[in-house]
C-alpha positions in Angstrom: 252.0 57.7 50.9 249.4 57.4 53.7 247.5 60.3 55.1 247.1 60.4 58.9 245.2 62.8 61.1 247.2 64.5 63.9 245.1 63.7 67.0 246.1 67.0 68.6 245.8 69.5 65.8 243.4 67.6 63.6 245.5 68.4 60.6 246.3 65.9 57.8 249.8 64.5 58.0 251.6 62.6 55.3 253.7 59.6 56.1 256.3 58.2 53.8 257.8 54.7 53.7 261.5 54.2 54.3 262.0 53.4 50.6 260.3 56.7 49.5 262.5 58.7 51.9 265.7 56.9 51.0 265.0 57.3 47.3 264.7 61.1 47.9 267.9 61.2 49.9 269.8 59.3 47.2 268.9 62.0 44.6 271.7 64.0 46.2 275.0 63.1 44.5 276.9 63.6 47.8 274.6 61.3 49.7 274.6 58.7 47.0 278.4 58.6 46.9 278.6 58.3 50.7 276.1 55.5 50.6 278.0 53.6 47.9 281.3 54.1 49.7 279.8 52.7 52.9 278.3 49.8 51.1 281.6 49.0 49.5 283.4 49.1 52.9 280.8 46.8 54.4 281.1 44.3 51.5 284.8 44.3 51.8 284.6 43.7 55.5 282.2 40.8 54.9 284.4 39.3 52.2 287.5 39.4 54.4 285.8 37.8 57.4 284.1 35.2 55.2 287.4 34.3 53.6 289.2 34.1 57.0 286.5 31.9 58.5 286.4 29.6 55.4 290.1 29.1 55.8 289.7 28.3 59.5 291.9 31.2 60.6 291.5 33.4 63.6 292.0 37.2 63.4 295.2 36.7 65.4 296.5 34.2 62.9 295.8 36.5 60.0 297.4 39.4 61.8 300.6 37.4 62.5 300.8 36.4 58.8 300.2 40.0 57.8 302.7 41.3 60.4 300.2 43.7 62.1 298.1 43.9 65.3 295.0 41.8 65.5 293.1 45.0 66.2 293.6 46.1 62.6 291.9 42.9 61.4 289.0 43.4 63.9 288.5 47.0 62.8 288.5 46.0 59.1 286.0 43.2 59.7 283.8 45.5 61.6 283.2 47.4 58.5 283.2 50.7 60.3 286.8 51.7 59.5 288.6 52.5 56.3 291.8 50.6 55.4 294.7 51.6 53.1 295.4 49.6 50.0 298.8 48.6 51.5 297.1 47.2 54.6 294.5 45.5 52.6 297.2 43.9 50.3 299.0 42.5 53.4 295.8 41.0 54.7 294.9 39.6 51.3 298.3 38.0 51.0 297.9 36.5 54.5 294.6 35.0 53.3 296.2 33.7 50.0 294.5 36.3 47.9 295.5 39.5 46.1 294.0 42.9 45.6 293.0 44.0 42.2 291.9 47.6 41.6 289.6 48.1 38.7 
């Protein structure tokens, strides 16, 4: 923590690093769960896109194989939308993979 003087009031201010602030936020069970869910969604999105690209497939090609609109693949790969297990299973099958819940 670094102390800074407010140039207007002359009072001492405390500054915190991002890591300090984030650690404090993650003490909340609700915030920690939300963060972990978001992280899992982003990892899934990355894995789907990475697999698709490694196989040399376009989003449209995967969508055709999975019998769904290309926009569903795009939303999943963006990492900003949730996806049902059923939809994920169809996409996984289109990529030659399967979904395993642990």
